[in-house]
N, C-alpha and C positions, 0 to 999 in steps of 0.2 A: 504494500500500500504506500502510496507516494506522499500522503499528507503528513506522515509522522504521527498521526493520531490513530490508535487502534480502533478498528471498526469503520474507518473512513478511507475510501480510495477515490481521490479527487480526479482520477483520469477516466473513470468509467462513465459513459454517457447514460442517460435515462433509457429505460426499456421502451418507451413510447410516450404518448400524450394522454393516455387514460389508464385506468386501473386494468391491469392485465387480466385478472380473473373475472372482473365484471364484464369486460368486453367479450371474453370467451364464452361466458354464460348468458349473454344478453341482458345483463343487469345494469345497475346505475350506481353513481357515487355522488357524494356531496362535495367533499374536498379531497385533494390528492396529496400523498406523501411519497417521497423518493428515498429508497434505501441508500444510505451514504456509502455502503460497501459494494453493492453489486448493481445499483441503478434501478432495481425493481420498482415500478410504480404501482402503488396500492391505494385503496380508499381509506379515508380517515375513520376514526372510531365513532364519529357521529353518523357515518354511512351504515346502511343495514348490514353489510357483510364484513366490515372491518378488516379488509384484507392486508393493510399495511402492518397492523400489530400481529396478525396471524403469521405473516411472512417473517417478522422479527422473531417470533417464538419458534417457528419451525426451522428457520435457517441459522439462528444464532447471531444474526446481524442486528445489534440492538439500537443503532442510531439511524434516524430518518431526518430528512430535511423537508420542509414544506415545499410543495411543487405548485404553489399558487403564485400568480403574478404579484410582485411587490413584497413578497415575504421571503426572508432569508434565515429564519430560525431553524435550529436543529433540536431534536428531542431524543433523549436516551431512554428507551423503554425499561431497561434493567435498573436504572437509577431513578426513574420517574421524575426527571428534571430536564430543563432546557440545557443546551450544550453549545459551546462555541465550536465553530468548524470553519474550514477553508472554503473558498470558492470551489464549486464542483464543475466538472466538464459540462459545457452547454448542451442543450438549453437549460436555463435555470428554473423554468416553470412551464406549465402547460401554455398553449397559445392564448393570448388575451381575448381572442375572438371565440374561444371555445366556451360554450355556456356552462353555467353552474346552476343546478347540478348537471352532471353529464351522463352520457350513456342513454339507455332505454328508460327514460324517466316516467314514472306513473303520474297521473293527475293528482293523486293524493300523497305525493312524496313527502310533504312536511310532516304528516302523521306517522311516517315510517322512520324518522330520524331517531338515533339514540341520543339522549341528552344527559 
């Protein structure tokens, strides 16, 4: 890993512009998170499927970065706290023109969020 921080590889690009598992399953997401180690894009814990935290638990990759435009914070799932991290390989976020929520969004999406 090139950042010097365990759990972060700043050279790996993101896996795409939407949650990998939601796209494969025809699902949807609220906000996106990027694995700081392998670039996996997953949905946030407010999203119905919570794929980013599931990826962290399954892969052992504890640090994510927001994949939302204008946000540059990192979160460490193992320590349950915000984390400082380096710039990651571009792009830094989903496209600004991509709607939120994204994917195959149901009409009653707000009632399905985890709060």
